[in-house]
C-alpha positions as CSV (number, residue, x, y, z in Angstrom):
1,M,16.4,17.8,12.9
2,K,12.7,18.8,12.1
3,I,10.0,18.2,14.8
4,G,6.4,17.2,13.8
5,V,3.3,15.7,15.1
6,C,1.2,12.7,14.0
7,T,-2.3,14.1,13.8
8,S,-5.0,15.3,11.5
9,L,-5.1,18.4,9.3
10,E,-7.6,19.9,11.7
11,K,-4.8,20.6,14.2
12,L,-2.8,22.7,11.7
13,P,-3.6,26.1,13.3
14,L,-2.3,24.9,16.7
15,L,0.8,23.2,15.2
16,C,1.7,26.5,13.3
17,E,1.0,28.5,16.4
18,L,3.5,26.4,18.5
19,G,6.1,26.4,15.7
20,F,6.2,22.7,14.7
21,D,7.9,22.0,11.4
22,Y,5.6,19.5,9.8
23,I,2.5,17.4,10.2
24,E,2.4,13.6,9.9
25,P,-1.1,12.4,8.9
26,A,-2.2,8.9,8.1
27,F,-1.2,7.5,4.6
28,N,-4.3,5.2,4.5
29,W,-6.5,8.1,5.3
30,L,-5.0,10.1,2.4
31,T,-5.5,7.3,-0.1
32,A,-9.1,6.8,1.1
33,L,-10.1,10.4,0.2
34,D,-12.2,10.8,-3.0
35,E,-10.9,13.3,-5.5
36,A,-13.2,16.1,-4.4
37,A,-12.2,15.6,-0.7
38,F,-8.6,15.5,-1.6
39,L,-8.8,18.8,-3.5
40,E,-10.7,20.3,-0.6
41,K,-8.1,19.2,2.0
42,S,-5.3,20.4,-0.3
43,A,-6.8,23.8,-0.4
44,Y,-7.0,23.9,3.3
45,L,-3.3,22.7,3.8
46,E,-2.2,25.6,1.5
47,R,-3.5,28.1,4.0
48,F,-0.8,27.2,6.4
49,D,3.0,27.6,6.3
50,I,3.6,23.9,7.1
51,A,3.7,20.8,5.0
52,A,2.7,17.2,5.4
53,E,6.2,15.9,5.1
54,A,5.8,12.5,6.8
55,Y,3.0,9.9,6.9
56,N,2.2,7.0,9.3
57,C,-0.5,4.1,9.2
58,F,0.6,3.1,5.7
59,F,-1.8,0.2,4.7
60,P,-5.6,0.1,5.5
61,G,-6.9,-2.7,7.6
62,G,-7.6,-5.9,5.6
63,F,-5.1,-5.1,2.9
64,T,-3.3,-8.3,1.7
65,I,0.5,-8.3,1.1
66,Y,1.4,-12.0,1.4
67,A,0.6,-15.0,-0.7
68,L,0.3,-18.3,1.1
69,D,1.3,-20.3,-2.0
70,G,4.4,-18.1,-2.5
71,K,3.1,-16.6,-5.7
72,Q,2.9,-13.0,-4.6
73,D,2.7,-11.1,-8.0
74,E,-1.0,-10.3,-7.6
75,Q,-0.5,-8.8,-4.2
76,L,2.5,-6.8,-5.3
77,K,0.5,-5.3,-8.2
78,A,-2.1,-4.2,-5.7
79,V,0.6,-2.8,-3.4
80,E,2.1,-0.8,-6.4
81,E,-1.3,0.6,-7.4
82,Y,-2.1,1.6,-3.8
83,A,1.3,3.1,-3.2
84,R,1.3,5.1,-6.4
85,L,-2.0,6.9,-5.5
86,G,-0.8,7.6,-2.0
87,F,2.7,8.9,-3.0
88,A,1.3,11.0,-5.8
89,R,-1.0,12.8,-3.2
90,A,1.7,12.8,-0.5
91,K,4.2,14.5,-2.9
92,A,1.7,17.2,-3.7
93,W,1.5,18.0,0.0
94,G,5.2,18.2,0.5
95,G,5.8,14.6,1.5
96,K,9.3,13.1,2.1
97,M,8.7,10.0,4.2
98,A,6.1,7.3,4.8
99,V,6.3,5.0,7.7
100,I,5.0,1.4,7.3
101,G,3.8,0.2,10.7
102,S,0.5,-1.5,9.8
103,G,0.9,-4.4,12.3
104,W,-2.2,-6.3,11.4
105,V,-1.3,-6.2,7.7
106,R,2.3,-7.3,8.0
107,K,2.0,-9.8,10.8
108,I,3.1,-13.4,10.2
109,P,0.1,-15.5,9.2
110,D,-0.3,-18.8,11.1
111,E,0.2,-20.6,7.8
112,M,3.5,-19.0,7.0
113,T,7.1,-19.3,8.4
114,K,9.1,-16.3,9.3
115,E,11.6,-17.1,6.6
116,A,8.8,-16.9,3.9
117,V,7.4,-13.7,5.3
118,D,10.9,-12.1,5.3
119,R,11.2,-12.9,1.6
120,Q,7.7,-11.6,0.8
121,F,7.9,-8.5,3.0
122,A,11.2,-7.5,1.5
123,R,9.5,-7.6,-1.9
124,V,6.8,-5.3,-0.5
125,L,9.4,-2.9,0.7
126,A,11.1,-3.0,-2.7
127,V,7.9,-2.1,-4.5
128,C,7.0,0.6,-2.0
129,G,10.5,2.0,-2.1
130,E,10.5,2.1,-6.0
131,V,7.2,4.0,-6.1
132,A,8.3,6.3,-3.3
133,D,11.6,7.1,-5.1
134,Q,9.6,8.0,-8.3
135,Y,7.9,10.7,-6.2
136,G,11.0,11.9,-4.4
137,M,10.1,10.2,-1.2
138,R,11.2,7.2,1.0
139,V,9.6,4.5,3.1
140,A,10.6,3.3,6.5
141,V,9.3,0.1,8.2
142,E,8.5,0.7,11.9
143,P,9.5,-2.0,14.5
144,L,6.4,-2.5,16.8
145,S,6.2,-3.8,20.4
146,F,5.7,-7.5,21.0
147,N,2.2,-7.1,22.2
148,E,1.1,-5.2,19.0
149,C,2.6,-7.4,16.3
150,N,4.4,-10.7,15.9
151,Y,6.9,-9.4,13.3
152,I,9.7,-6.9,13.2
153,H,10.4,-5.8,16.8
154,T,13.9,-4.2,16.7
155,V,15.4,-1.5,14.6
156,A,18.1,-3.9,13.5
157,E,15.5,-6.3,12.3
158,G,13.9,-3.5,10.3
159,A,17.2,-2.4,8.8
160,K,18.1,-5.9,7.8
161,L,14.8,-6.2,5.9
162,A,15.3,-2.8,4.3
163,R,18.7,-4.0,3.0
164,L,17.2,-7.3,1.9
165,S,14.7,-5.4,-0.2
166,G,17.6,-4.2,-2.3
167,H,16.0,-0.8,-2.8
168,P,17.9,2.4,-1.6
169,A,14.6,4.2,-0.7
170,A,13.6,1.5,1.8
171,G,14.7,2.1,5.4
172,V,13.6,1.8,9.0
173,N,12.1,4.0,11.6
174,V,12.7,4.0,15.3
175,D,9.8,4.6,17.6
176,F,11.2,5.2,21.1
177,Y,8.0,3.9,22.7
178,H,8.2,0.6,21.0
179,L,12.0,0.5,21.5
180,T,11.6,0.9,25.3
181,K,8.8,-1.7,25.5
182,N,10.9,-4.2,23.6
183,N,14.2,-3.5,25.5
184,D,15.8,-2.7,22.2
185,P,19.1,-1.2,23.2
186,L,19.8,2.5,22.2
187,A,23.4,1.4,21.7
188,S,22.5,-0.7,18.7
189,L,21.0,2.3,16.7
190,P,24.3,3.3,15.0
191,D,24.5,-0.3,13.5
192,S,21.4,0.7,11.6
193,A,22.4,4.2,10.7
194,D,22.7,3.5,7.0
195,R,19.0,2.8,6.9
196,L,17.6,4.7,9.9
197,W,15.8,7.8,8.5
198,H,12.8,8.7,10.7
199,A,11.8,8.7,14.4
200,H,8.6,8.6,16.6
201,L,8.4,9.2,20.3
202,A,6.0,9.0,23.2
203,R,6.4,8.7,26.9
204,P,7.0,5.0,27.6
205,A,4.9,4.7,30.8
206,D,1.6,5.9,29.3
207,R,2.1,6.6,25.6
208,K,1.3,10.3,26.2
209,A,3.0,13.5,25.3
210,P,6.4,14.0,27.1
211,A,6.6,17.0,29.6
212,M,9.5,18.9,31.1
213,V,9.8,16.1,33.8
214,D,10.8,13.8,30.9
215,E,13.7,16.0,29.7
216,A,16.5,13.7,30.9
217,L,15.0,10.8,29.1
218,L,14.5,12.8,25.9
219,R,18.1,14.0,26.1
220,T,19.2,10.3,26.1
221,W,17.2,9.6,23.0
222,A,18.5,12.7,21.3
223,D,22.1,11.7,22.2
224,A,21.5,8.4,20.6
225,L,20.2,10.0,17.3
226,K,23.4,12.1,17.0
227,A,25.1,8.8,15.8
228,C,22.4,8.4,13.2
229,P,22.6,11.4,10.8
230,G,20.1,9.9,8.4
231,V,17.2,10.7,10.8
232,E,15.9,14.0,9.5
233,R,12.6,14.2,11.4
234,I,11.1,13.2,14.7
235,S,7.4,13.0,15.2
236,L,5.3,13.1,18.3
237,E,3.1,10.0,18.1
238,C,1.0,9.6,21.2
239,G,-2.0,10.9,23.0
240,W,-2.1,14.6,23.9
241,S,-4.3,17.5,24.6
242,D,-3.9,21.0,23.2
243,A,-2.8,22.2,26.6
244,E,-0.2,19.5,27.0
245,L,1.2,20.2,23.5
246,T,2.5,23.7,24.5
247,E,4.8,22.2,27.2
248,T,5.8,19.3,25.0
249,R,6.8,21.6,22.2
250,K,9.2,23.3,24.6
251,V,10.9,20.2,25.7
252,L,11.2,18.8,22.2
253,E,13.2,21.9,21.2
254,L,16.4,19.8,22.3
255,F,16.0,17.7,19.0
256,H,16.3,20.8,16.9
257,S,20.0,20.9,17.7
258,I,20.7,17.5,16.2
């Protein structure tokens, strides 16, 4: 399993020095770059022996994916256009996976039922999965903690929606911080193994970088992922300092053996 970090390109020198396998920048940041800035960032990335294989923060704030009247075609067209720009750029940077968290965008509106949102979100996943597949990539919806979003809280729920989308490039991500906050059982992960493709982690107590003192907990998570062979990458997604990252990199080495 590869080990990466959710961060900006400015941290590439440190990530390379510490031997991380990839970087996971924000998809919505990548799509917001103008063409000149994209080419400049591309030239900078090429200086390092590391790729931007994964992406988080899929949609920008304020993006609309649902239609209250049920007629979603206009929103899906916008989703497709947005995804096409992002995946074309991500592929150029070595992209393989994009995680759809975006809690404010995907949350259930007050005017809609969960059943209606399920149907519409599954269509969003299908569109994103189709575009991702055209660029040799996949998407994974990320279950979020109850206090961050009112929709999709467990890995099982995410996997169910990925299957409902009907697209083979749509899957689910496990974020061990959110999993712990929601009391989502580790034992349930194998039930979603057919759609579980990516992972995030942070220390549950403070959402910071794990240290050697957290090794036992990390081993528990690593053992759970052994039953989920589709997970090819795990990313550190939390607050950290440059000094902390050195120790974190050492303790995360246990995931390389999976």
